[in-house]
N, C-alpha and C positions, 0 to 999 in steps of 0.2 A: 281459924284461922279467916275464912270463906266469910264465914257466920257475920264476922267481926267485920267486915271490908261493906257487906253487904248493909248491914245494917244499920252502919254509918255513914253509907248513902242514902239510904231511906231517909235519916234523921234530919241530912243538909236539905234533902228535895222538901221536904216535910214546911218549914221556917220559910220557905218561900211559897209556901202554895197559895196566901194570900195576895200576891202577886200576880199569880195563874189565875185566881179566879175573878180578879179586877180585870184581866185582858179577858177571859172568856165573855166577860158579861157585855163586853163593847160591840157594839153595831159597824163602826167606822173601818176601813181597811188596815189603816194606822195609825199610829199616835206616836206620840213622842213626849217624854217625859222626864222630867231633873232626877237626878241623882237625888237629892231631897225629897220630892214627892213620891219614889219606889219606899224612899226609907219610912215616909211616915204609912203607905198600904202596907209592908211587912210589919213593921211595927220595932223596928230595930236599927242599929247604924249601917250603913253595908260595911264588907272588911276592906282596909286599905288598900288592898292588893283592887278591886273595882275600882280606886282612882285613880291607879299607877298604869294599869296593864288593859290592853286591850280586848288581849286573850279569854281576862275571867269572862267578857261577854258572848264568848263564842258559843255556837247553835251547837252542843253537842260536844261532849267528851266532859262537861263536870257536870256533877250532880245537881247544882241548881238552875243550869240551861234547862231543865224537865220544866221547872213552874212555869215559863214562857210556852215551850216547845209541844208540852200537853191541850195547850189551850190554843195552839192550830195560830200561835206566831212565831216569827224568830227576828230577832236583832237585824235591822238593817243599818242602820247607821250608829257608829258610838262617836261623840264628840269630848274626850277626856279634857280640854281644858274649857270648856261648857257646861261640862257636867250631864252632859244632858243623851237621853238616850232615843233610837225611835226604833218602833217594833211594827213590824207589818206583817199581815195576816198572811197566811198559805194554807191553812188548811190540812197542815200535815198533823201528826200523829208520832210520836216517838214510842218503841218502848221502855220507861226507864232503866230497867235493869240493864241491858244490855246497849243502848244507845242505836240500837237499828231502827232505821226509817220502815213504818207501814209499806204495804205493796201501794196506796194510793199517795203514796210520798210527793209524786212527781206533776210542777205545775208545768204545763203546757201554754207554752203561746198561740192561741187560736189564730191568730191576725199574719204571721209568718210560720204556722206550722212547726215549730222548732219545739221540741223537748227541752227543758230547760230541770235544773236543780241548784237551791242555795244552799252552799255551805257556808259557813263562818261567814256571812253576808254577801258571800261572792259569788254571782250566776256564774254556774254551768250551762255550757248548750251541746244538747248530745251532738256526736258526729258520726256514730256509727256503731254495731256492733264488732266486735275482733274476733273473727272466723279464721280460723284454718283452712288451708288447702284439701278439699277431700277429692276421693276418688270418685267413678261413675257408679258404684253401690252406696254411697255414703260415708266413707269411712275416712278417717285421717290422714293426712296421705303422710309417715316418718319416713325422715333418712339421716345417715350419723354422717355425719360431716367432717368427724374426725379424721377419717380414713382420706380426705383431699389434702390432708395440709401433710409438709414432706420435713418431717418430725427430725432434723439432721442434730437437733441440741438434743436429742433425748428427752425431751420436758414430759412429764408427767399431766397426766390429765387432771384439772382441777375437778372440786366437788360437784359441780353444777355440768361440766364438761363430758360426763358419762352418758351414755344409754343414747335415745334417739330425740329427733328434736322435728317443729316443723316448721310451714313458711306462709306467712301472711303479710296485708298489707293495708292502710286503708286508704281513702282516697279523701285528701286534704292539702290543704296547703302549707308553706312551711313558717305557720306561725308560730309566737314566740310565746312563751305561757306557760300555764299547772295543768296538767291532766290528770283526769279518778280513772279508773278501774271500777266498774260496782257490780256487780254480780248479788243477785237475788235480791236488789234495793239497798247493799252494804259494800259501803265502800273496802274494796282489798287491797288496793294501791295506789300512791301518788306519786306525783312526778313532776319534774320541771324541765320546759326545754326552749332554746333558741330556735329550732326549727322542728315543726312538729311532723313534719311528712317525714323526714328524714328518719327521726329519732325512733319511730316505728317500719318503715321500709325498709331501709340498710343495719336497724339496729338490733330493734328487738325480733322482726320478725324474719329475718335473713341470716343464719349463724354461720360465721366463716369458719373454716376446720382453726385457724389457730386462735379463736376467742375460745376453745375448748381446753385451752393447755394452760399450765401456769405463766401469768401474767396478762392472759388473756381480759376477754368482758366477762366479767363472771355474773354482772346485774343482768343482760344480754341474756344469758344461757338459762339464768334462773326463771326469769319472765316468761321466754318463749315455753320453757317448759310448763308453769303456770297454764300459758293458753292451750298447750296441747292436753295436760290432765284432765284440765276442767273439759273441753270441747269432748272428750271421749267419756266422760260420765253424763254427757248431754247439756253441760250448764254452757250461760251464753255472757259473755262480758259485754258492759255495754261501756263505752270511753265517752268518757265528758270534757270539757274545754273551756278553761276560763282565760282569754287572752289580756296579757301582763306584760308590760315591760319591769314590771318589779315582782316577776316571779320567783327568782331564790326568797323572798323577804316572805312570796305569800305562800313557796309550797312548806316553807320553816313552820308558820303562825299554823299552818295546816297538821302539819306533824304533833305540833306541839299540843293542840288542842283534839285531837281523833285519832285511837289505839287502829294499825292497820292490821291485816293478817302477812302481807308480804312485804312491808317497808325493817320487816325486821332481816338480818342481813344473813342471820343462819336457819331463817326458816323456809320450809319449802312441802 
């Protein structure tokens, strides 16, 4: 079953290789092509979904996207009504089998000293590393908030409410938009919020006892444990943010294009 799936991905990628070769040979930082021009380059008609869904042109999550990603370009803008797409040079490359960015994938803005990454055409700005509180000897401080909750109704701990947690916070404003958790240059979690600082500082980063029990905030508990477990393994979580009032739609678009490890509800 896995072999069949892999072969299918390789075949799908190979038929778009002429587009990748075309882009690779360009010298300009960006190029705008009509769908008709792309069809002439690849030698066949684009699928109907490319004319209908913007997500077809997402950077990653689809085998055909590696044609331009492996050539150091990303889709910057798609205008379905005009049937045109703008590609922008990034200097990035991805591994076609996994969709994982190589370590040199980050685009750095030297003018503002801001580290940014572009995902599905959206530019995310680096906020900070997510680092839990540590003791003087460098160990992550763990605590069990369950004991602070007066469980008069005899509720049961939910699956993610068991064990210990950590505390962490971010230095950011209450911005509205979409955020990414990135570890080893791979997106492990995607979320949206109307108040960024509050979402992390009183949500993920500080678990109250009541939230460990049935009816509590399972997602907060789950992702707090992700921070704890990765920190204990010496891994660094980088937080990136894209400011937008259309945060729910952008999050849904990213989730439809990118498979992450921890957006699966039952995975930890």
